[in-house]
N, C-alpha and C positions, 0 to 999 in steps of 0.2 A: 504493500499499500505505499509506503514511504516512496519507492521510486514513481509511481503513477501521480503523488501528489506533486513531488518537484517537477515531472515534466509538465502539469498544470501550472506551474509558476509559484506553488506555494513554499513557504518556509517551515520548518518542522521543529515544533519546541516539544520538549519530553522533560517533566519534573523528576528531580533526583529522589530516589527512593529513600535517601537519610534524611532528605529534609521534609519532615511531618507537616510543617504549617507553611507549605508550600501553597500558594494562593492559585495555581493553575491546574488544571485536569492533568490527568495523566499522559496525554497526548494531545497536541494542539497544532493546527497546520493554519497558516495566515497568510493571505495573498493581500497584498496593499493596493489600493486600486486608486488612491490618492493620498493627499498628506491627512485627510479627517475620515478615510473610507476603508473599510478592510472587509475583507471575506474569512470568515471563521470557519473551520469546520473542528471540532471538539470530542474528544473520545472520553467517556465515563465509564468507569467499571458498574456493571449493574450489580445489584444486591447481592448475589453471592460471589462475585468478582471473577467469574469463569469468562463472560465475553464482554467487549464494550459496546455502549450505545451511543451513535454519533449523535450528534446535532450540528448543522448547518446554518449559518444566519450572515445577513451584512450588517455591518456596525458604523455609526458614524460618531466621529466625537466633535465637540467644541473646538474650535482652533485655538483660542488662547489659552484655555484651561484644561485641555486635554479630558474633559469629562465626556461623558457618554452621552448624545444626544437623543439617537434614536436607533433602534434594533429591528431587524426585518428577518423574522425567521423562517425558514426554508424548511425546515426537516429539524423534527426532536425526536430522539431516543430511536432512531433507526439503526438498521443492521449495517455492515459495513459494506456489502456489494451495491447495495439500494444507496447509500450514501454518495459513493463514489459515482454513481449514474448519476445523482442529483446533481453535483459539484459541476460534473461534466456537461451536462445538460444546459446548467445555467451560464458557464461559461462559452456553450457554444452558440446559445441563442444570443448573448450580446455581443460576439462575434469577437472575444479576448484571446483565441486560440488561432495560431497560424494554420494553413491548410496541410501541411505534412506534418504536425504535431497532431493533429484531428485524426489523419489516416493512423498514424500510430498506434494512437490511443484507441480508436474502435476496434482494432485487432487485439488490444490486451484487455481491454473492458467488452465482455460478453453481455450486451444488453438483450434481455431475453425479450421474446416476440410477446408483445401486448394482444390480446384478443380485445375488439371493440366492445363497447357495451351493447347489450341487446336494446333494441329499440322498445320503448314502453309505450309504444300507441301503433296504433295501426293506421297504414297509409291509406286504406279502403275509408274509415273514419273521417280523416282528415279531408280527403277528397269529397264526400257526401257534405261535410261542414260547408266546403267550399259553395259546391253546386247549390245549397240552400241558401248561402249568403248572395249569390248572384241571382238567383229567383229560377234558376234551371230545374231545381225539385222544389216541391212545394210539401 
């Protein structure tokens, strides 16, 4: 995972085991978008400590004081693979990845084929409603 995040332009911060008072989560990835804005992917150990749960968000700071101004959460408590998909998708949609990096990452990140959700309406009913509105059927 560290290598994938490096390819996407993130810096990696890992807290030390010796320092129990460390304020940061065990693993934190940061990509600075500007002086006041960063993308963060952090990993926290779940209740029994067997696996990590990932949170992905964008954070904005006040320039003068470096206080947190705004946090926009994109993922909270997701698994590793899903977190990587979300980060990759966000960077891809915003256009922050070059074409060669995108092709390399698509090979490494195996995004599952998602089924389209079933339609919850009948096209026949919609057509009948249109015809009623237009006065074709009374």
